[in-house]
DSSP file (Angstrom, degrees, kcal/mol; ACC not computed):
  #  RESIDUE AA STRUCTURE BP1 BP2  ACC     N-H-->O    O-->H-N    N-H-->O    O-->H-N    TCO  KAPPA ALPHA  PHI   PSI    X-CA   Y-CA   Z-CA
    1    1 A M              0   0    0      0, 0.0    36,-2.2     0, 0.0     2,-0.5   0.000 360.0 360.0 360.0 -32.5    7.4  -16.9 -117.1
    2    2 A F  E     -a   37   0A   0     34,-0.2     2,-0.7    12,-0.1    36,-0.2  -0.818 360.0-154.8 -92.7 134.7    5.9  -19.2 -119.8
    3    3 A K  E     -a   38   0A   0     34,-2.8    36,-2.9    -2,-0.5     2,-0.5  -0.960  28.2-149.7 -98.6 115.9    2.9  -21.3 -119.0
    4    4 A I  E     -a   39   0A   0     -2,-0.7     2,-0.5    34,-0.2    36,-0.2  -0.767  18.8-166.8-102.1 128.5    3.4  -24.0 -121.6
    5    5 A N  E     +a   40   0A   0     34,-3.0    36,-2.4    -2,-0.5     3,-0.1  -0.959  18.3 160.7-108.3 121.3    0.6  -26.1 -123.2
    6    6 A N    >   +     0   0    0     -2,-0.5     3,-2.0    34,-0.2    36,-0.1  -0.470   4.6 158.0-138.0  62.0    1.9  -29.1 -125.1
    7    7 A D  T 3  S+     0   0    0     34,-0.3    -1,-0.1     1,-0.3    35,-0.1   0.735  74.2  58.2 -63.2 -23.7   -1.1  -31.4 -125.5
    8    8 A N  T 3  S-     0   0    0     33,-0.3    -1,-0.3    -3,-0.1    34,-0.1   0.414 107.5-125.2 -87.0   2.9    0.5  -33.1 -128.5
    9    9 A S    <   +     0   0    0     -3,-2.0    -2,-0.1     1,-0.1    -3,-0.0   0.867  41.5 179.2  55.3  41.2    3.5  -34.1 -126.3
   10   10 A Y        -     0   0    0      1,-0.1     2,-1.7    31,-0.1    -1,-0.1  -0.398  43.8 -98.3 -65.3 150.6    6.0  -32.6 -128.8
   11   11 A P        +     0   0    0      0, 0.0     2,-0.4     0, 0.0    -1,-0.1  -0.550  61.8 166.3 -75.8  89.5    9.6  -32.9 -127.6
   12   12 A I        -     0   0    0     -2,-1.7     2,-1.2    -6,-0.1     3,-0.2  -0.871  39.4-138.1-110.1 135.5   10.0  -29.5 -126.1
   13   13 A N     >  +     0   0    0     -2,-0.4     4,-1.9     1,-0.2     3,-0.2  -0.741  25.6 178.8 -91.4  88.9   12.8  -28.3 -123.8
   14   14 A E  H  > S+     0   0    0     -2,-1.2     4,-2.3     1,-0.2     5,-0.2   0.857  76.6  56.1 -63.3 -37.2   10.7  -26.4 -121.3
   15   15 A K  H  > S+     0   0    0      1,-0.2     4,-2.2     2,-0.2    -1,-0.2   0.905 107.9  48.8 -62.0 -40.4   13.7  -25.4 -119.1
   16   16 A L  H  > S+     0   0    0      2,-0.2     4,-2.4     1,-0.2    -1,-0.2   0.879 109.2  52.6 -67.6 -37.8   15.5  -23.9 -122.1
   17   17 A L  H  X S+     0   0    0     -4,-1.9     4,-2.2     2,-0.2    -2,-0.2   0.910 110.7  47.4 -62.8 -42.0   12.3  -21.9 -123.0
   18   18 A Q  H  X S+     0   0    0     -4,-2.3     4,-2.3     2,-0.2    -2,-0.2   0.889 110.8  52.3 -66.2 -38.5   12.2  -20.5 -119.4
   19   19 A K  H  X S+     0   0    0     -4,-2.2     4,-2.4     1,-0.2    -2,-0.2   0.901 109.2  50.2 -63.0 -41.1   15.9  -19.7 -119.6
   20   20 A A  H  X S+     0   0    0     -4,-2.4     4,-2.5     2,-0.2    -2,-0.2   0.915 110.8  48.1 -64.1 -43.5   15.3  -17.8 -122.9
   21   21 A S  H  X S+     0   0    0     -4,-2.2     4,-2.3     1,-0.2    -2,-0.2   0.902 112.6  49.1 -65.2 -39.4   12.4  -15.8 -121.4
   22   22 A K  H  X S+     0   0    0     -4,-2.3     4,-2.0     2,-0.2    -2,-0.2   0.911 111.1  50.0 -64.5 -42.4   14.5  -15.0 -118.3
   23   23 A A  H  X S+     0   0    0     -4,-2.4     4,-2.1     2,-0.2    -2,-0.2   0.927 111.3  48.2 -62.9 -45.6   17.4  -13.9 -120.5
   24   24 A L  H  X S+     0   0    0     -4,-2.5     4,-2.3     1,-0.2    -1,-0.2   0.924 109.7  52.7 -61.6 -43.8   15.3  -11.6 -122.7
   25   25 A C  H  <>S+     0   0    0     -4,-2.3     5,-3.0     1,-0.2     4,-0.4   0.895 108.6  50.3 -60.3 -39.6   13.7  -10.1 -119.6
   26   26 A K  H ><5S+     0   0    0     -4,-2.0     3,-0.9     3,-0.2    -1,-0.2   0.919 110.2  50.4 -63.6 -42.5   17.1   -9.2 -118.2
   27   27 A I  H 3<5S+     0   0    0     -4,-2.1    -2,-0.2     1,-0.2    -1,-0.2   0.883 115.7  41.1 -63.9 -39.5   18.1   -7.7 -121.5
   28   28 A V  T 3<5S-     0   0    0     -4,-2.3    -1,-0.2    -5,-0.1    -2,-0.2   0.308 115.4-114.2 -94.9   9.6   15.0   -5.5 -121.7
   29   29 A N  T < 5S+     0   0    0     -3,-0.9     2,-0.3    -4,-0.4    -3,-0.2   0.896  70.4 132.0  63.0  45.0   15.1   -4.6 -118.0
   30   30 A Q      < -     0   0    0     -5,-3.0     2,-0.8    -6,-0.1    -1,-0.2  -0.908  59.3-122.5-120.4 153.7   11.9   -6.4 -117.0
   31   31 A K    >   -     0   0    0     -2,-0.3     3,-2.1    46,-0.2     4,-0.3  -0.854  16.9-159.9 -98.7 108.9   11.4   -8.8 -114.0
   32   32 A N  G >  S+     0   0    0     -2,-0.8     3,-0.6     1,-0.3    -1,-0.1   0.641  86.2  67.9 -67.1 -12.5   10.1  -12.0 -115.5
   33   33 A K  G 3  S+     0   0    0      1,-0.2    -1,-0.3   -11,-0.1     3,-0.0   0.573  92.8  62.1 -79.8  -7.8    8.7  -13.1 -112.1
   34   34 A K  G <  S+     0   0    0     -3,-2.1    59,-2.5    58,-0.1     2,-0.3   0.571 111.1  23.4 -92.6 -11.2    6.1  -10.3 -112.3
   35   35 A F  E <   - b   0  93A   0     -3,-0.6     2,-0.3    -4,-0.3    59,-0.2  -0.935  60.0-158.3-149.2 168.8    4.3  -11.5 -115.5
   36   36 A Y  E     - b   0  94A   0     57,-2.5    59,-2.6    -2,-0.3    60,-0.6  -0.983   4.3-155.5-149.0 160.4    3.6  -14.5 -117.6
   37   37 A A  E     -ab   2  96A   0    -36,-2.2   -34,-2.8    -2,-0.3     2,-0.5  -0.963  24.3-121.8-131.4 150.2    2.5  -15.5 -121.1
   38   38 A I  E     -ab   3  97A   0     58,-2.1    60,-3.3    -2,-0.3     2,-0.5  -0.831  25.1-165.9 -93.0 129.4    0.8  -18.7 -122.3
   39   39 A L  E     -ab   4  98A   0    -36,-2.9   -34,-3.0    -2,-0.5     2,-0.4  -0.969   6.9-174.4-119.3 116.4    2.8  -20.6 -124.9
   40   40 A T  E     -ab   5  99A   0     58,-2.7    60,-2.4    -2,-0.5     2,-0.5  -0.938  15.7-146.1-117.4 131.8    0.9  -23.3 -126.8
   41   41 A F  E     + b   0 100A   0    -36,-2.4   -33,-0.3    -2,-0.4   -34,-0.3  -0.831  29.2 170.2 -95.6 129.7    2.4  -25.7 -129.3
   42   42 A V  E     - b   0 101A   0     58,-2.6    60,-2.0    -2,-0.5    61,-0.5  -0.814  30.5-107.6-133.6 170.4    0.1  -26.6 -132.2
   43   43 A D     >  -     0   0    0     -2,-0.3     4,-2.3    58,-0.2     5,-0.2  -0.381  43.8 -93.6 -92.4 177.3    0.1  -28.4 -135.5
   44   44 A K  H  > S+     0   0    0      1,-0.2     4,-2.2     2,-0.2     5,-0.2   0.879 122.5  53.2 -60.7 -41.2   -0.1  -26.9 -139.0
   45   45 A D  H  > S+     0   0    0      1,-0.2     4,-2.1     2,-0.2    -1,-0.2   0.922 111.0  46.2 -61.9 -43.8   -3.9  -27.2 -139.2
   46   46 A K  H  > S+     0   0    0      2,-0.2     4,-2.4     1,-0.2    -2,-0.2   0.920 113.0  47.6 -68.1 -43.5   -4.5  -25.4 -136.0
   47   47 A I  H  X S+     0   0    0     -4,-2.3     4,-2.6     1,-0.2    -1,-0.2   0.863 111.4  51.9 -68.6 -32.3   -2.1  -22.6 -136.6
   48   48 A Q  H  X S+     0   0    0     -4,-2.2     4,-2.6    -5,-0.2    11,-0.3   0.910 109.2  50.4 -66.3 -41.0   -3.6  -22.1 -140.1
   49   49 A E  H  X S+     0   0    0     -4,-2.1     4,-2.5    -5,-0.2    -2,-0.2   0.922 113.0  45.8 -61.3 -44.7   -7.0  -21.9 -138.5
   50   50 A I  H  X S+     0   0    0     -4,-2.4     4,-2.7     2,-0.2     5,-0.4   0.922 113.3  49.7 -63.7 -45.0   -5.8  -19.3 -136.0
   51   51 A N  H  X S+     0   0    0     -4,-2.6     4,-1.9     1,-0.2     6,-1.6   0.896 113.5  46.2 -62.2 -42.0   -4.1  -17.3 -138.7
   52   52 A R  H  X S+     0   0    0     -4,-2.6     4,-0.9     4,-0.3    -2,-0.2   0.931 116.4  44.1 -66.2 -46.3   -7.2  -17.4 -140.9
   53   53 A E  H  < S+     0   0    0     -4,-2.5    -2,-0.2    -5,-0.2    -1,-0.2   0.895 127.8  24.4 -69.1 -41.5   -9.6  -16.4 -138.1
   54   54 A Y  H  < S+     0   0    0     -4,-2.7    -3,-0.2    -5,-0.2    -2,-0.2   0.695 135.5  27.1-102.5 -20.8   -7.5  -13.7 -136.5
   55   55 A R  H  < S-     0   0    0     -4,-1.9    -3,-0.2    -5,-0.4    -2,-0.1   0.395  93.7-125.3-121.9   0.0   -5.3  -12.4 -139.2
   56   56 A Q     <  +     0   0    0     -4,-0.9     2,-0.5    -5,-0.4    -4,-0.3   0.829  69.9 128.5  56.0  35.3   -7.3  -13.2 -142.3
   57   57 A K        -     0   0    0     -6,-1.6     2,-1.9    -9,-0.1    -1,-0.2  -0.956  49.9-154.6-121.5 110.0   -4.3  -15.1 -143.7
   58   58 A D        +     0   0    0     -2,-0.5   -10,-0.1    -6,-0.1    -9,-0.1  -0.426  62.7  82.6 -88.6  65.3   -5.3  -18.6 -144.8
   59   59 A K  S    S-     0   0    0     -2,-1.9    -2,-0.1   -11,-0.3    -8,-0.1  -0.981  81.8 -97.2-157.2 155.0   -1.9  -20.3 -144.5
   60   60 A P        -     0   0    0      0, 0.0     2,-0.3     0, 0.0   -12,-0.1  -0.383  39.0-173.3 -72.9 157.6    0.1  -21.8 -141.7
   61   61 A T        -     0   0    0    -17,-0.1    43,-0.2     1,-0.1    40,-0.2  -0.884  31.7-116.5-141.6 171.8    2.8  -19.8 -140.0
   62   62 A D  S    S+     0   0    0      1,-0.3    39,-2.5    -2,-0.3     2,-0.3   0.899  90.6   5.5 -83.1 -41.1    5.6  -20.5 -137.5
   63   63 A V  E     -C  100   0A   0     37,-0.2     2,-0.4     2,-0.0    -1,-0.3  -0.999  55.7-171.5-147.0 141.7    4.4  -18.3 -134.6
   64   64 A I  E     -C   99   0A   0     35,-2.2    35,-2.5    -2,-0.3     2,-0.4  -0.996  11.0-163.7-131.2 138.2    1.5  -16.1 -133.8
   65   65 A S  E     -C   98   0A   0     -2,-0.4     2,-0.5    33,-0.2    33,-0.2  -0.948  12.0-164.8-125.8 146.3    1.2  -13.7 -130.8
   66   66 A F  E     -C   97   0A   0     31,-2.6    31,-2.1    -2,-0.4     2,-0.2  -0.924  20.0-157.4-127.8 103.3   -1.7  -12.0 -129.1
   67   67 A R  E     -C   96   0A   0     -2,-0.5    29,-0.3    29,-0.2    64,-0.1  -0.536  17.7-170.7 -89.2 150.3   -0.6   -9.2 -126.8
   68   68 A M        +     0   0    0     27,-2.7     2,-0.3    63,-0.2    28,-0.2   0.671  64.7  65.3-104.0 -26.3   -2.6   -7.8 -123.9
   69   69 A L        -     0   0    0     26,-0.7     2,-0.4    62,-0.4     3,-0.2  -0.686  63.4-143.9-108.1 152.7   -0.5   -4.8 -122.9
   70   70 A D  S    S+     0   0    0     -2,-0.3    63,-0.1     1,-0.2     5,-0.0  -0.885  83.4   5.2-107.6 146.7    0.5   -1.6 -124.6
   71   71 A N  S >> S+     0   0    0     -2,-0.4     4,-0.9     1,-0.1     3,-0.7   0.802  75.1 156.1  56.7  34.9    3.9    0.1 -124.1
   72   72 A A  T 34  +     0   0    0      1,-0.2     3,-0.2    -3,-0.2    61,-0.2   0.799  68.6  53.4 -66.2 -28.1    5.2   -2.9 -122.1
   73   73 A L  T 34 S+     0   0    0     59,-1.0    -1,-0.2     1,-0.2    60,-0.1   0.785 111.7  45.4 -76.1 -24.2    8.8   -2.2 -122.9
   74   74 A Q  T <4 S+     0   0    0     -3,-0.7     2,-0.4     1,-0.1    -1,-0.2   0.553 112.8  56.2 -92.3  -8.4    8.5    1.4 -121.7
   75   75 A T  S  < S-     0   0    0     -4,-0.9     2,-0.2    -3,-0.2    -1,-0.1  -0.971  89.0-111.4-127.9 136.7    6.7    0.5 -118.5
   76   76 A K        -     0   0    0     -2,-0.4     2,-0.9     1,-0.1     5,-0.2  -0.487  35.7-127.5 -63.4 130.1    7.6   -1.8 -115.7
   77   77 A I        +     0   0    0     -2,-0.2     2,-0.3    -5,-0.1   -46,-0.2  -0.734  58.3 119.3 -86.4 110.5    5.3   -4.8 -115.9
   78   78 A N  S  > S-     0   0    0     -2,-0.9     4,-2.0    14,-0.1     3,-0.1  -0.951  76.8 -88.9-158.8 174.1    3.8   -5.2 -112.4
   79   79 A K  T  4 S+     0   0    0     -2,-0.3     7,-0.2     1,-0.2     6,-0.1   0.863 121.0  54.6 -59.6 -39.2    0.4   -5.2 -110.6
   80   80 A K  T  4 S+     0   0    0      1,-0.2    -1,-0.2     2,-0.2    -3,-0.1   0.917 114.4  38.2 -63.6 -44.7    0.6   -1.5 -110.0
   81   81 A N  T  4 S+     0   0    0      1,-0.2    -1,-0.2    -5,-0.2    -2,-0.2   0.731 129.9  30.1 -81.6 -22.8    1.1   -0.5 -113.6
   82   82 A Y    ><  +     0   0    0     -4,-2.0     3,-1.1     1,-0.1     4,-0.4  -0.459  67.6 154.5-133.3  61.7   -1.3   -3.1 -115.1
   83   83 A P  G >  S+     0   0    0      0, 0.0     3,-0.7     0, 0.0    -1,-0.1   0.814  74.3  53.7 -63.2 -30.2   -4.0   -3.7 -112.5
   84   84 A F  G 3  S+     0   0    0      1,-0.2    -5,-0.1    -3,-0.1    -2,-0.0   0.659 110.4  46.9 -80.4 -14.3   -6.6   -4.8 -115.0
   85   85 A D  G <  S+     0   0    0     -3,-1.1     9,-2.9    -6,-0.1     2,-0.4   0.336  84.3 118.2-104.5   4.3   -4.2   -7.5 -116.5
   86   86 A Y  E <   -D   93   0A   0     -3,-0.7     2,-0.8    -4,-0.4     7,-0.3  -0.598  57.1-146.8 -76.8 126.7   -3.2   -8.8 -113.1
   87   87 A D  E  >> -D   92   0A   0      5,-3.4     4,-2.3    -2,-0.4     5,-1.2  -0.844   5.8-162.4 -96.0 109.3   -4.1  -12.5 -112.6
   88   88 A R  T  45S+     0   0    0     -2,-0.8    -1,-0.2     1,-0.2     5,-0.0   0.838  88.7  52.7 -63.5 -33.2   -4.9  -13.0 -109.0
   89   89 A Q  T  45S+     0   0    0      1,-0.2    -1,-0.2    -3,-0.1    -2,-0.0   0.930 118.7  33.9 -67.8 -45.2   -4.6  -16.8 -109.2
   90   90 A E  T  45S-     0   0    0      2,-0.2    -2,-0.2   -54,-0.0    -1,-0.2   0.696  99.2-136.3 -80.8 -20.5   -1.1  -16.6 -110.8
   91   91 A K  T  <5S+     0   0    0     -4,-2.3     2,-0.3     1,-0.3    -3,-0.2   0.867  72.8  94.1  61.2  37.9   -0.1  -13.5 -108.8
   92   92 A K  E   <S- D   0  87A   0     -5,-1.2    -5,-3.4    -7,-0.1     2,-0.4  -0.952  84.3 -95.4-149.0 163.6    1.3  -12.1 -112.0
   93   93 A V  E     -bD  35  86A   0    -59,-2.5   -57,-2.5    -2,-0.3     2,-0.6  -0.719  34.7-133.4 -83.4 132.2    0.4   -9.8 -114.9
   94   94 A F  E     +b   36   0A   0     -9,-2.9   -57,-0.2    -2,-0.4     3,-0.1  -0.791  25.7 178.6 -87.0 118.7   -0.9  -11.7 -118.0
   95   95 A I  E     -     0   0A   0    -59,-2.6   -27,-2.7    -2,-0.6   -26,-0.7   0.622  48.3 -80.0-100.3 -13.9    0.8  -10.3 -121.0
   96   96 A G  E     -bC  37  67A   0    -60,-0.6   -58,-2.1   -29,-0.3     2,-0.4  -0.926  43.4 -72.8 147.1-170.1   -0.6  -12.4 -123.8
   97   97 A E  E     -bC  38  66A   0    -31,-2.1   -31,-2.6    -2,-0.3     2,-0.4  -0.967  26.6-162.5-133.0 141.3   -0.6  -15.7 -125.6
   98   98 A L  E     -bC  39  65A   0    -60,-3.3   -58,-2.7    -2,-0.4     2,-0.4  -0.929   2.2-162.3-120.7 145.5    1.8  -17.3 -128.2
   99   99 A F  E     -bC  40  64A   0    -35,-2.5   -35,-2.2    -2,-0.4     2,-0.5  -0.997   7.9-170.8-125.7 126.9    1.2  -20.2 -130.5
  100  100 A I  E     -bC  41  63A   0    -60,-2.4   -58,-2.6    -2,-0.4     2,-0.8  -0.969  20.5-135.7-118.0 131.6    4.1  -22.0 -132.1
  101  101 A C  E  >  -b   42   0A   0    -39,-2.5     4,-2.4    -2,-0.5   -58,-0.2  -0.766  13.0-161.3 -85.3 110.8    3.7  -24.6 -134.9
  102  102 A F  H  > S+     0   0    0    -60,-2.0     4,-2.7    -2,-0.8     5,-0.2   0.905  87.5  53.7 -60.3 -43.3    5.9  -27.4 -134.0
  103  103 A E  H  > S+     0   0    0    -61,-0.5     4,-2.2     1,-0.2    -1,-0.2   0.900 111.7  44.3 -61.3 -42.2    6.0  -28.9 -137.5
  104  104 A I  H  > S+     0   0    0      2,-0.2     4,-2.9     1,-0.2     5,-0.2   0.900 112.1  53.0 -70.2 -39.5    7.1  -25.6 -139.0
  105  105 A A  H  X S+     0   0    0     -4,-2.4     4,-2.3     2,-0.2    -2,-0.2   0.921 110.7  47.9 -59.5 -43.2    9.7  -25.1 -136.3
  106  106 A K  H  X S+     0   0    0     -4,-2.7     4,-1.7     2,-0.2    -2,-0.2   0.925 113.2  47.5 -63.3 -45.2   11.1  -28.5 -137.0
  107  107 A S  H  X S+     0   0    0     -4,-2.2     4,-2.5     1,-0.2    -2,-0.2   0.908 112.6  49.1 -62.5 -43.6   11.2  -27.9 -140.8
  108  108 A Q  H  X S+     0   0    0     -4,-2.9     4,-2.9     1,-0.2     5,-0.2   0.871 106.8  55.5 -66.4 -37.1   12.8  -24.5 -140.3
  109  109 A S  H  X>S+     0   0    0     -4,-2.3     5,-2.1    -5,-0.2     4,-0.8   0.907 111.7  44.2 -62.5 -39.1   15.5  -25.9 -138.0
  110  110 A E  H  <5S+     0   0    0     -4,-1.7     3,-0.3     3,-0.2    -2,-0.2   0.912 113.8  50.4 -68.9 -42.9   16.4  -28.4 -140.7
  111  111 A E  H  <5S+     0   0    0     -4,-2.5    -2,-0.2     1,-0.2    -1,-0.2   0.900 116.2  40.7 -61.5 -42.3   16.3  -25.7 -143.4
  112  112 A Y  H  <5S-     0   0    0     -4,-2.9    -1,-0.2    -5,-0.1    -2,-0.2   0.551 109.7-122.8 -86.5  -8.3   18.5  -23.4 -141.4
  113  113 A G  T  <5S+     0   0    0     -4,-0.8     2,-0.3    -3,-0.3    -3,-0.2   0.833  71.1 109.8  73.1  33.3   20.8  -26.1 -140.2
  114  114 A H  S   <S-     0   0    0     -5,-2.1    -1,-0.3    -6,-0.2    -2,-0.1  -0.808  72.4 -72.1-130.8 178.0   20.5  -25.6 -136.5
  115  115 A S     >  -     0   0    0     -2,-0.3     4,-2.0     1,-0.1     5,-0.1  -0.225  31.6-124.2 -71.6 155.9   18.9  -27.5 -133.6
  116  116 A L  H  > S+     0   0    0      1,-0.2     4,-2.7     2,-0.2     5,-0.3   0.881 113.5  58.2 -62.8 -38.8   15.2  -27.7 -133.0
  117  117 A D  H  > S+     0   0    0      1,-0.2     4,-2.5     2,-0.2     5,-0.2   0.919 106.0  49.0 -57.1 -44.2   15.8  -26.3 -129.5
  118  118 A R  H  > S+     0   0    0      1,-0.2     4,-2.8     2,-0.2    -1,-0.2   0.933 112.1  47.8 -62.6 -45.3   17.4  -23.2 -131.1
  119  119 A E  H  X S+     0   0    0     -4,-2.0     4,-2.5     2,-0.2    -2,-0.2   0.924 113.2  46.8 -63.5 -44.5   14.5  -22.7 -133.5
  120  120 A I  H  X S+     0   0    0     -4,-2.7     4,-2.3     2,-0.2    -1,-0.2   0.920 114.5  47.2 -65.3 -42.8   11.8  -23.1 -130.9
  121  121 A C  H  X S+     0   0    0     -4,-2.5     4,-2.8    -5,-0.3     5,-0.2   0.916 111.3  51.9 -63.5 -42.0   13.6  -20.7 -128.5
  122  122 A F  H  X S+     0   0    0     -4,-2.8     4,-2.7    -5,-0.2    -2,-0.2   0.932 111.5  46.2 -59.5 -46.4   14.1  -18.2 -131.3
  123  123 A L  H  X S+     0   0    0     -4,-2.5     4,-2.6     2,-0.2    -1,-0.2   0.884 112.7  50.4 -64.9 -38.3   10.3  -18.3 -132.1
  124  124 A A  H  X S+     0   0    0     -4,-2.3     4,-2.5     2,-0.2    -2,-0.2   0.915 112.8  45.9 -65.5 -43.0    9.4  -18.0 -128.5
  125  125 A V  H  X S+     0   0    0     -4,-2.8     4,-2.4     2,-0.2    -2,-0.2   0.918 112.5  51.4 -64.9 -43.6   11.7  -15.0 -128.0
  126  126 A H  H  X S+     0   0    0     -4,-2.7     4,-1.6    -5,-0.2    -2,-0.2   0.942 113.2  44.6 -57.5 -49.4   10.4  -13.5 -131.2
  127  127 A G  H  X S+     0   0    0     -4,-2.6     4,-2.2     1,-0.2    -2,-0.2   0.888 110.6  54.4 -63.8 -39.7    6.8  -13.9 -130.0
  128  128 A L  H  X S+     0   0    0     -4,-2.5     4,-1.7     1,-0.2    -1,-0.2   0.883 104.7  54.2 -63.1 -38.3    7.6  -12.6 -126.6
  129  129 A L  H  <>S+     0   0    0     -4,-2.4     5,-2.5     1,-0.2     4,-0.2   0.884 107.1  51.5 -63.1 -37.5    9.0   -9.5 -128.1
  130  130 A H  H ><5S+     0   0    0     -4,-1.6     3,-1.6     1,-0.2    -2,-0.2   0.921 108.0  52.0 -62.3 -42.4    5.7   -9.0 -129.9
  131  131 A L  H 3<5S+     0   0    0     -4,-2.2   -62,-0.4     1,-0.3    -2,-0.2   0.819 106.2  54.7 -63.5 -29.4    3.9   -9.4 -126.6
  132  132 A L  T 3<5S-     0   0    0     -4,-1.7   -59,-1.0    -5,-0.2    -1,-0.3   0.461 130.1 -95.3 -84.2  -1.3    6.2   -6.7 -125.1
  133  133 A G  T < 5S+     0   0    0     -3,-1.6    -3,-0.2     1,-0.3     2,-0.2   0.412  80.3 129.0 109.7  -2.1    5.1   -4.3 -127.9
  134  134 A L      < +     0   0    0     -5,-2.5    -1,-0.3    -6,-0.1     2,-0.3  -0.505  28.3 178.0 -85.9 157.3    7.8   -4.6 -130.6
  135  135 A D        -     0   0    0     -2,-0.2    10,-0.3     3,-0.1    -5,-0.0  -0.849  29.6-137.5-142.7 177.8    7.1   -5.3 -134.2
  136  136 A H  S    S+     0   0    0     -2,-0.3     6,-0.1     9,-0.1    -2,-0.0  -0.007  71.8 102.7-133.8  31.1    9.1   -5.6 -137.4
  137  137 A E  S    S+     0   0    0      5,-0.0     2,-0.3     4,-0.0    -1,-0.1   0.923  77.9  54.0 -77.4 -47.3    7.0   -3.6 -139.9
  138  138 A A  S  > S-     0   0    0      1,-0.1     4,-2.5     4,-0.0     5,-0.2  -0.634  89.3-122.3 -88.8 148.5    9.3   -0.5 -139.9
  139  139 A E  H  > S+     0   0    0     -2,-0.3     4,-2.3     1,-0.2     5,-0.2   0.883 110.8  50.9 -57.5 -43.1   13.0   -0.9 -140.6
  140  140 A F  H  > S+     0   0    0      2,-0.2     4,-2.2     1,-0.2    -1,-0.2   0.943 112.3  45.9 -62.2 -48.0   14.0    0.7 -137.3
  141  141 A E  H  > S+     0   0    0      1,-0.2     4,-3.0     2,-0.2     5,-0.2   0.893 110.7  54.3 -62.4 -39.1   11.7   -1.6 -135.2
  142  142 A R  H  X S+     0   0    0     -4,-2.5     4,-2.9     1,-0.2     5,-0.3   0.925 108.7  48.6 -60.0 -45.2   13.0   -4.6 -137.2
  143  143 A A  H  X S+     0   0    0     -4,-2.3     4,-2.1     2,-0.2    -2,-0.2   0.915 113.8  46.1 -62.6 -44.0   16.6   -3.8 -136.4
  144  144 A V  H  X S+     0   0    0     -4,-2.2     4,-2.3     2,-0.2    -2,-0.2   0.939 115.0  47.1 -63.4 -47.3   15.8   -3.3 -132.7
  145  145 A M  H  X S+     0   0    0     -4,-3.0     4,-2.2   -10,-0.3    -2,-0.2   0.927 113.6  46.4 -62.9 -46.5   13.7   -6.5 -132.5
  146  146 A F  H  X S+     0   0    0     -4,-2.9     4,-2.4    -5,-0.2    -1,-0.2   0.865 110.7  53.5 -67.2 -35.2   16.3   -8.6 -134.4
  147  147 A D  H  X S+     0   0    0     -4,-2.1     4,-2.5    -5,-0.3    -1,-0.2   0.922 110.1  47.5 -62.8 -44.4   19.1   -7.2 -132.2
  148  148 A L  H  X S+     0   0    0     -4,-2.3     4,-2.1     2,-0.2    -2,-0.2   0.878 111.0  52.0 -65.2 -37.9   17.3   -8.2 -129.1
  149  149 A Q  H  X S+     0   0    0     -4,-2.2     4,-2.5     2,-0.2    -2,-0.2   0.950 111.9  45.3 -61.6 -49.1   16.6  -11.7 -130.5
  150  150 A E  H  X S+     0   0    0     -4,-2.4     4,-2.4     1,-0.2    -2,-0.2   0.895 111.7  51.7 -65.1 -40.6   20.2  -12.3 -131.3
  151  151 A K  H  X S+     0   0    0     -4,-2.5     4,-2.2     1,-0.2    -1,-0.2   0.910 111.7  48.3 -61.0 -41.3   21.4  -11.0 -127.9
  152  152 A T  H  X S+     0   0    0     -4,-2.1     4,-1.6     2,-0.2    -2,-0.2   0.926 111.3  48.7 -65.3 -44.6   19.0  -13.3 -126.1
  153  153 A M  H  <>S+     0   0    0     -4,-2.5     5,-3.5     1,-0.2     6,-0.4   0.874 112.0  49.6 -65.3 -36.5   20.0  -16.3 -128.2
  154  154 A E  H ><5S+     0   0    0     -4,-2.4     3,-1.7     4,-0.2     5,-0.2   0.910 106.7  56.3 -65.0 -42.0   23.7  -15.5 -127.5
  155  155 A K  H 3<5S+     0   0    0     -4,-2.2    -2,-0.2     1,-0.3    -1,-0.2   0.837 110.4  43.3 -61.8 -34.1   23.0  -15.2 -123.8
  156  156 A I  T 3<5S-     0   0    0     -4,-1.6    -1,-0.3    -5,-0.1    -2,-0.2   0.252 119.4-111.9 -96.6  14.0   21.5  -18.7 -123.7
  157  157 A K  T < 5S+     0   0    0     -3,-1.7    -3,-0.2    -5,-0.1    -2,-0.1   0.835  90.1 110.3  62.9  37.5   24.4  -20.0 -125.9
  158  158 A L      < +     0   0    0     -5,-3.5    -4,-0.2    -6,-0.2    -5,-0.1  -0.052  43.2 135.1-125.3  30.3   22.2  -20.7 -128.9
  159  159 A G              0   0    0     -6,-0.4    -8,-0.1    -5,-0.2    -9,-0.0  -0.112 360.0 360.0 -71.9 175.2   23.6  -18.0 -131.1
  160  160 A R              0   0    0    -10,-0.1    -1,-0.1   -46,-0.0    -6,-0.0   0.488 360.0 360.0 -71.8 360.0   24.5  -18.4 -134.7
């Protein structure tokens, strides 16, 4: 479900990332074989540049997402429901793009006292939930989003 770009050859567990995306899709009742997202790992300078250009925040961050679909959690993601986002080459619906800063993920894993794999999966799941239409601005949405994150992490045995 993730197409992963890792040009800097960071030590990423791609199988675990795919497992996390599959687990989340099962929890939110979506078929992960029907869609994909691009996940790119970048350094602090690059994520700061992206954050500045697209969010007008001139500082690095851990994850940034750019979603393509509206109401993705309320609608089955497939070619019929999203014909304009269907990628004929991939034979899947393109739902958006995520950028994760490897350096910040590594620092946060050390700060929180858990594995780098857990932190990267958590950030990927967090970003994927944004691509599916969730946010954490309002208290209710935050609670829903964080609950889904924790359920997903438990399902792949990387819970707290």
